BALOBA-1460 file (C-alpha; in Angstrom, 3 decimals):
// residues 227
<rec num="1" residu="m" x="53.415" y="-34.838" z="36.007"/>
<rec num="2" residu="e" x="55.551" y="-37.823" z="36.950"/>
<rec num="3" residu="p" x="57.888" y="-37.405" z="39.976"/>
<rec num="4" residu="v" x="61.019" y="-37.593" z="37.789"/>
<rec num="5" residu="e" x="59.613" y="-35.041" z="35.348"/>
<rec num="6" residu="r" x="58.703" y="-32.771" z="38.261"/>
<rec num="7" residu="v" x="62.271" y="-32.935" z="39.602"/>
<rec num="8" residu="v" x="63.699" y="-32.148" z="36.156"/>
<rec num="9" residu="s" x="61.266" y="-29.256" z="35.753"/>
<rec num="10" residu="q" x="62.195" y="-27.870" z="39.169"/>
<rec num="11" residu="l" x="65.892" y="-28.137" z="38.329"/>
<rec num="12" residu="h" x="65.501" y="-26.282" z="35.056"/>
<rec num="13" residu="e" x="63.393" y="-23.611" z="36.755"/>
<rec num="14" residu="s" x="66.111" y="-23.200" z="39.382"/>
<rec num="15" residu="l" x="68.755" y="-22.948" z="36.650"/>
<rec num="16" residu="e" x="66.814" y="-20.181" z="34.908"/>
<rec num="17" residu="h" x="66.499" y="-18.249" z="38.159"/>
<rec num="18" residu="l" x="70.215" y="-18.768" z="38.754"/>
<rec num="19" residu="k" x="70.967" y="-17.195" z="35.371"/>
<rec num="20" residu="e" x="68.811" y="-14.201" z="36.277"/>
<rec num="21" residu="r" x="70.675" y="-13.664" z="39.550"/>
<rec num="22" residu="l" x="74.050" y="-13.937" z="37.816"/>
<rec num="23" residu="l" x="72.933" y="-11.299" z="35.301"/>
<rec num="24" residu="v" x="71.940" y="-9.025" z="38.189"/>
<rec num="25" residu="m" x="75.342" y="-9.557" z="39.784"/>
<rec num="26" residu="g" x="77.100" y="-8.948" z="36.480"/>
<rec num="27" residu="g" x="75.169" y="-5.715" z="36.028"/>
<rec num="28" residu="v" x="76.164" y="-4.513" z="39.498"/>
<rec num="29" residu="a" x="79.833" y="-5.378" z="38.921"/>
<rec num="30" residu="e" x="79.906" y="-3.702" z="35.509"/>
<rec num="31" residu="e" x="78.209" y="-0.555" z="36.823"/>
<rec num="32" residu="r" x="80.780" y="-0.234" z="39.600"/>
<rec num="33" residu="v" x="83.593" y="-0.353" z="37.048"/>
<rec num="34" residu="r" x="81.838" y="2.174" z="34.816"/>
<rec num="35" residu="t" x="81.196" y="4.516" z="37.738"/>
<rec num="36" residu="v" x="84.732" y="4.483" z="39.112"/>
<rec num="37" residu="i" x="86.324" y="5.108" z="35.702"/>
<rec num="38" residu="q" x="83.929" y="7.981" z="35.034"/>
<rec num="39" residu="a" x="84.813" y="9.382" z="38.463"/>
<rec num="40" residu="l" x="88.499" y="9.105" z="37.552"/>
<rec num="41" residu="v" x="87.958" y="11.015" z="34.305"/>
<rec num="42" residu="d" x="85.740" y="13.660" z="35.960"/>
<rec num="43" residu="r" x="87.941" y="13.813" z="39.091"/>
<rec num="44" residu="e" x="84.895" y="13.227" z="41.312"/>
<rec num="45" residu="v" x="86.383" y="12.334" z="44.691"/>
<rec num="46" residu="a" x="83.042" y="11.688" z="46.421"/>
<rec num="47" residu="q" x="81.936" y="9.253" z="43.714"/>
<rec num="48" residu="v" x="85.207" y="7.364" z="44.011"/>
<rec num="49" residu="e" x="84.601" y="6.961" z="47.746"/>
<rec num="50" residu="t" x="81.163" y="5.416" z="47.131"/>
<rec num="51" residu="i" x="82.806" y="2.678" z="45.061"/>
<rec num="52" residu="r" x="85.648" y="2.158" z="47.514"/>
<rec num="53" residu="t" x="83.295" y="1.547" z="50.428"/>
<rec num="54" residu="g" x="80.196" y="0.151" z="48.680"/>
<rec num="55" residu="d" x="81.126" y="-3.462" z="47.999"/>
<rec num="56" residu="e" x="78.583" y="-5.028" z="50.374"/>
<rec num="57" residu="p" x="75.668" y="-5.533" z="47.892"/>
<rec num="58" residu="l" x="77.946" y="-7.447" z="45.538"/>
<rec num="59" residu="n" x="79.313" y="-9.573" z="48.379"/>
<rec num="60" residu="e" x="75.761" y="-10.408" z="49.469"/>
<rec num="61" residu="l" x="74.860" y="-11.477" z="45.918"/>
<rec num="62" residu="h" x="78.000" y="-13.602" z="45.822"/>
<rec num="63" residu="m" x="76.966" y="-15.486" z="48.964"/>
<rec num="64" residu="e" x="73.345" y="-15.826" z="47.818"/>
<rec num="65" residu="i" x="74.289" y="-17.316" z="44.449"/>
<rec num="66" residu="d" x="76.814" y="-19.714" z="45.965"/>
<rec num="67" residu="d" x="74.138" y="-20.865" z="48.400"/>
<rec num="68" residu="r" x="71.680" y="-21.444" z="45.544"/>
<rec num="69" residu="c" x="74.243" y="-23.474" z="43.622"/>
<rec num="70" residu="f" x="75.182" y="-25.693" z="46.555"/>
<rec num="71" residu="k" x="71.520" y="-26.350" z="47.393"/>
<rec num="72" residu="m" x="70.820" y="-27.308" z="43.777"/>
<rec num="73" residu="l" x="73.740" y="-29.726" z="43.800"/>
<rec num="74" residu="a" x="72.520" y="-31.297" z="47.046"/>
<rec num="75" residu="l" x="68.814" y="-31.482" z="46.210"/>
<rec num="76" residu="h" x="68.851" y="-32.420" z="42.522"/>
<rec num="77" residu="q" x="72.145" y="-34.295" z="42.066"/>
<rec num="78" residu="p" x="72.303" y="-33.106" z="38.428"/>
<rec num="79" residu="m" x="74.181" y="-34.938" z="35.698"/>
<rec num="80" residu="a" x="76.083" y="-33.989" z="32.534"/>
<rec num="81" residu="v" x="75.206" y="-30.580" z="31.094"/>
<rec num="82" residu="d" x="73.113" y="-29.491" z="34.097"/>
<rec num="83" residu="l" x="75.975" y="-30.337" z="36.440"/>
<rec num="84" residu="r" x="78.394" y="-28.370" z="34.255"/>
<rec num="85" residu="g" x="75.916" y="-25.472" z="34.275"/>
<rec num="86" residu="i" x="75.795" y="-25.292" z="38.068"/>
<rec num="87" residu="v" x="79.545" y="-25.739" z="38.532"/>
<rec num="88" residu="g" x="80.078" y="-23.095" z="35.855"/>
<rec num="89" residu="a" x="77.754" y="-20.750" z="37.731"/>
<rec num="90" residu="v" x="79.825" y="-21.173" z="40.916"/>
<rec num="91" residu="k" x="82.974" y="-20.218" z="39.002"/>
<rec num="92" residu="i" x="81.291" y="-17.319" z="37.183"/>
<rec num="93" residu="n" x="79.986" y="-16.059" z="40.523"/>
<rec num="94" residu="t" x="83.533" y="-15.986" z="41.867"/>
<rec num="95" residu="d" x="84.807" y="-14.133" z="38.795"/>
<rec num="96" residu="l" x="82.087" y="-11.490" z="39.162"/>
<rec num="97" residu="e" x="82.877" y="-11.006" z="42.843"/>
<rec num="98" residu="r" x="86.513" y="-10.465" z="41.929"/>
<rec num="99" residu="v" x="85.507" y="-7.875" z="39.331"/>
<rec num="100" residu="g" x="83.854" y="-6.024" z="42.202"/>
<rec num="101" residu="d" x="87.066" y="-6.290" z="44.204"/>
<rec num="102" residu="l" x="88.997" y="-4.856" z="41.264"/>
<rec num="103" residu="a" x="86.597" y="-1.899" z="41.097"/>
<rec num="104" residu="v" x="87.502" y="-1.217" z="44.749"/>
<rec num="105" residu="n" x="91.201" y="-1.484" z="43.863"/>
<rec num="106" residu="i" x="90.690" y="1.011" z="41.034"/>
<rec num="107" residu="a" x="88.912" y="3.350" z="43.451"/>
<rec num="108" residu="e" x="91.843" y="3.188" z="45.888"/>
<rec num="109" residu="a" x="94.364" y="3.945" z="43.136"/>
<rec num="110" residu="t" x="92.113" y="6.729" z="41.841"/>
<rec num="111" residu="q" x="91.969" y="8.349" z="45.272"/>
<rec num="112" residu="r" x="95.754" y="8.533" z="45.312"/>
<rec num="113" residu="y" x="95.899" y="9.761" z="41.715"/>
<rec num="114" residu="l" x="93.464" y="12.607" z="42.396"/>
<rec num="115" residu="l" x="95.794" y="14.038" z="45.023"/>
<rec num="116" residu="h" x="98.045" y="15.136" z="42.132"/>
<rec num="117" residu="p" x="97.576" y="17.299" z="39.042"/>
<rec num="118" residu="p" x="96.545" y="15.284" z="35.960"/>
<rec num="119" residu="v" x="99.459" y="13.575" z="34.233"/>
<rec num="120" residu="k" x="97.728" y="13.658" z="30.845"/>
<rec num="121" residu="e" x="94.340" y="13.527" z="29.189"/>
<rec num="122" residu="l" x="92.838" y="10.107" z="29.839"/>
<rec num="123" residu="i" x="92.065" y="8.340" z="26.563"/>
<rec num="124" residu="d" x="93.262" y="4.732" z="26.573"/>
<rec num="125" residu="i" x="92.203" y="3.913" z="30.145"/>
<rec num="126" residu="p" x="88.526" y="4.760" z="29.413"/>
<rec num="127" residu="r" x="88.876" y="2.707" z="26.204"/>
<rec num="128" residu="m" x="90.222" y="-0.197" z="28.248"/>
<rec num="129" residu="a" x="87.326" y="0.130" z="30.692"/>
<rec num="130" residu="a" x="84.732" y="0.185" z="27.894"/>
<rec num="131" residu="l" x="86.273" y="-2.903" z="26.296"/>
<rec num="132" residu="a" x="86.515" y="-4.786" z="29.610"/>
<rec num="133" residu="q" x="82.858" y="-3.988" z="30.352"/>
<rec num="134" residu="a" x="81.800" y="-5.128" z="26.865"/>
<rec num="135" residu="m" x="83.731" y="-8.382" z="27.324"/>
<rec num="136" residu="l" x="81.978" y="-8.936" z="30.646"/>
<rec num="137" residu="r" x="78.532" y="-8.296" z="29.119"/>
<rec num="138" residu="d" x="79.233" y="-10.556" z="26.155"/>
<rec num="139" residu="a" x="80.559" y="-13.338" z="28.382"/>
<rec num="140" residu="l" x="77.390" y="-13.261" z="30.498"/>
<rec num="141" residu="d" x="75.193" y="-13.091" z="27.391"/>
<rec num="142" residu="a" x="77.056" y="-16.128" z="26.071"/>
<rec num="143" residu="y" x="76.339" y="-17.918" z="29.347"/>
<rec num="144" residu="v" x="72.623" y="-17.154" z="29.240"/>
<rec num="145" residu="r" x="72.271" y="-17.974" z="25.525"/>
<rec num="146" residu="r" x="74.721" y="-20.900" z="25.592"/>
<rec num="147" residu="d" x="76.469" y="-19.173" z="22.693"/>
<rec num="148" residu="i" x="79.913" y="-20.632" z="22.025"/>
<rec num="149" residu="e" x="80.702" y="-18.223" z="19.181"/>
<rec num="150" residu="l" x="80.076" y="-15.199" z="21.369"/>
<rec num="151" residu="a" x="82.230" y="-16.774" z="24.073"/>
<rec num="152" residu="r" x="85.068" y="-17.220" z="21.571"/>
<rec num="153" residu="h" x="84.698" y="-13.581" z="20.546"/>
<rec num="154" residu="v" x="85.348" y="-12.612" z="24.171"/>
<rec num="155" residu="l" x="88.509" y="-14.726" z="24.203"/>
<rec num="156" residu="n" x="89.792" y="-12.982" z="21.091"/>
<rec num="157" residu="e" x="89.051" y="-9.498" z="22.476"/>
<rec num="158" residu="d" x="91.469" y="-10.154" z="25.332"/>
<rec num="159" residu="d" x="94.426" y="-9.530" z="22.990"/>
<rec num="160" residu="t" x="93.122" y="-6.031" z="22.226"/>
<rec num="161" residu="l" x="92.828" y="-5.262" z="25.926"/>
<rec num="162" residu="d" x="96.375" y="-6.487" z="26.564"/>
<rec num="163" residu="a" x="97.684" y="-4.304" z="23.723"/>
<rec num="164" residu="l" x="95.981" y="-1.241" z="25.201"/>
<rec num="165" residu="k" x="97.546" y="-1.935" z="28.598"/>
<rec num="166" residu="t" x="100.985" y="-2.108" z="26.986"/>
<rec num="167" residu="q" x="100.296" y="1.153" z="25.164"/>
<rec num="168" residu="v" x="99.278" y="2.852" z="28.439"/>
<rec num="169" residu="f" x="102.455" y="1.649" z="30.128"/>
<rec num="170" residu="r" x="104.749" y="2.867" z="27.346"/>
<rec num="171" residu="e" x="103.139" y="6.293" z="27.139"/>
<rec num="172" residu="l" x="103.185" y="6.841" z="30.908"/>
<rec num="173" residu="l" x="106.787" y="5.679" z="31.101"/>
<rec num="174" residu="t" x="107.673" y="8.506" z="28.708"/>
<rec num="175" residu="y" x="105.991" y="11.030" z="31.001"/>
<rec num="176" residu="m" x="107.807" y="9.657" z="34.057"/>
<rec num="177" residu="l" x="111.183" y="9.889" z="32.316"/>
<rec num="178" residu="q" x="110.514" y="13.483" z="31.253"/>
<rec num="179" residu="d" x="109.214" y="14.750" z="34.608"/>
<rec num="180" residu="p" x="109.911" y="12.963" z="37.926"/>
<rec num="181" residu="r" x="106.915" y="14.738" z="39.497"/>
<rec num="182" residu="t" x="104.628" y="12.542" z="37.408"/>
<rec num="183" residu="i" x="106.100" y="9.259" z="38.666"/>
<rec num="184" residu="e" x="103.740" y="8.675" z="41.579"/>
<rec num="185" residu="p" x="100.447" y="9.503" z="39.807"/>
<rec num="186" residu="a" x="101.594" y="7.781" z="36.602"/>
<rec num="187" residu="l" x="102.262" y="4.589" z="38.569"/>
<rec num="188" residu="d" x="98.673" y="4.710" z="39.856"/>
<rec num="189" residu="l" x="97.394" y="5.007" z="36.273"/>
<rec num="190" residu="i" x="99.520" y="2.018" z="35.289"/>
<rec num="191" residu="l" x="98.050" y="0.122" z="38.232"/>
<rec num="192" residu="i" x="94.518" y="1.044" z="37.143"/>
<rec num="193" residu="s" x="95.262" y="-0.256" z="33.638"/>
<rec num="194" residu="r" x="96.470" y="-3.506" z="35.187"/>
<rec num="195" residu="h" x="93.230" y="-3.835" z="37.165"/>
<rec num="196" residu="l" x="91.225" y="-3.275" z="33.974"/>
<rec num="197" residu="e" x="93.244" y="-5.969" z="32.241"/>
<rec num="198" residu="r" x="92.408" y="-8.319" z="35.122"/>
<rec num="199" residu="i" x="88.699" y="-7.555" z="34.653"/>
<rec num="200" residu="g" x="89.136" y="-8.676" z="31.050"/>
<rec num="201" residu="d" x="90.820" y="-11.832" z="32.330"/>
<rec num="202" residu="h" x="87.768" y="-12.584" z="34.479"/>
<rec num="203" residu="a" x="85.508" y="-12.063" z="31.465"/>
<rec num="204" residu="t" x="87.746" y="-14.495" z="29.598"/>
<rec num="205" residu="n" x="87.403" y="-17.009" z="32.442"/>
<rec num="206" residu="i" x="83.621" y="-16.768" z="32.148"/>
<rec num="207" residu="a" x="83.794" y="-17.286" z="28.381"/>
<rec num="208" residu="e" x="85.969" y="-20.375" z="28.876"/>
<rec num="209" residu="d" x="83.452" y="-21.704" z="31.405"/>
<rec num="210" residu="v" x="80.643" y="-21.184" z="28.879"/>
<rec num="211" residu="i" x="82.481" y="-23.196" z="26.227"/>
<rec num="212" residu="f" x="83.079" y="-26.009" z="28.707"/>
<rec num="213" residu="m" x="79.493" y="-25.887" z="29.978"/>
<rec num="214" residu="v" x="77.997" y="-26.170" z="26.495"/>
<rec num="215" residu="s" x="80.478" y="-28.440" z="24.715"/>
<rec num="216" residu="a" x="82.546" y="-30.064" z="27.513"/>
<rec num="217" residu="q" x="85.608" y="-28.655" z="25.700"/>
<rec num="218" residu="d" x="88.299" y="-27.246" z="27.986"/>
<rec num="219" residu="v" x="89.969" y="-24.319" z="26.185"/>
<rec num="220" residu="r" x="92.059" y="-23.100" z="29.095"/>
<rec num="221" residu="h" x="95.791" y="-22.868" z="28.294"/>
<rec num="222" residu="h" x="95.048" y="-23.354" z="24.589"/>
<rec num="223" residu="a" x="95.019" y="-19.771" z="23.357"/>
<rec num="224" residu="g" x="96.280" y="-20.746" z="19.916"/>
<rec num="225" residu="e" x="93.279" y="-23.048" z="19.403"/>
<rec num="226" residu="r" x="90.609" y="-20.480" z="20.214"/>
<rec num="227" residu="d" x="89.938" y="-19.082" z="16.722"/>
């Protein structure tokens, strides 16, 4: 194998391993969101605490992946699509780390919420969580498969998540107006819905990065052109 071919082969091998590590990180982040929402529904205080204090593995993955990306940039000096792939991975890595932070935020709000009697049966918040997790999975699948159509599907799902957040707010506002004792816990549920919406925003960021990585098309700030 010629030296240039060997370098290209090493770069592509490193890129494949990078994808694998990002999928691991995405799986960890998604599982933390799933766990904390299930703990909210089941009112499992101990499980909530494990999410609130267990962010270290995700932070370590974040640093490892950043280090891999920066070494690849320094050693291989990639061009065009490979360069976009590595830069995209750096940005995706940051989005996944922030999803982990949001899981911690949800855990903190859940701890406060569980100090009170339930405001209502939780229906739309688990739906929001399931949708946000699906968007995250699809965005990462789109990254691995270089699938622009799947990435665009993630962008379109963001409207559904926003609508659910608005629905949660309106319903909880009704409870707060009817019974002042529900104000404090209802505000924590509203905050949790906002964190879930932000997780969807990070999935959307990843999808936008995928589209740019594959096609060099920047779709940020062009929501009306996504379909």
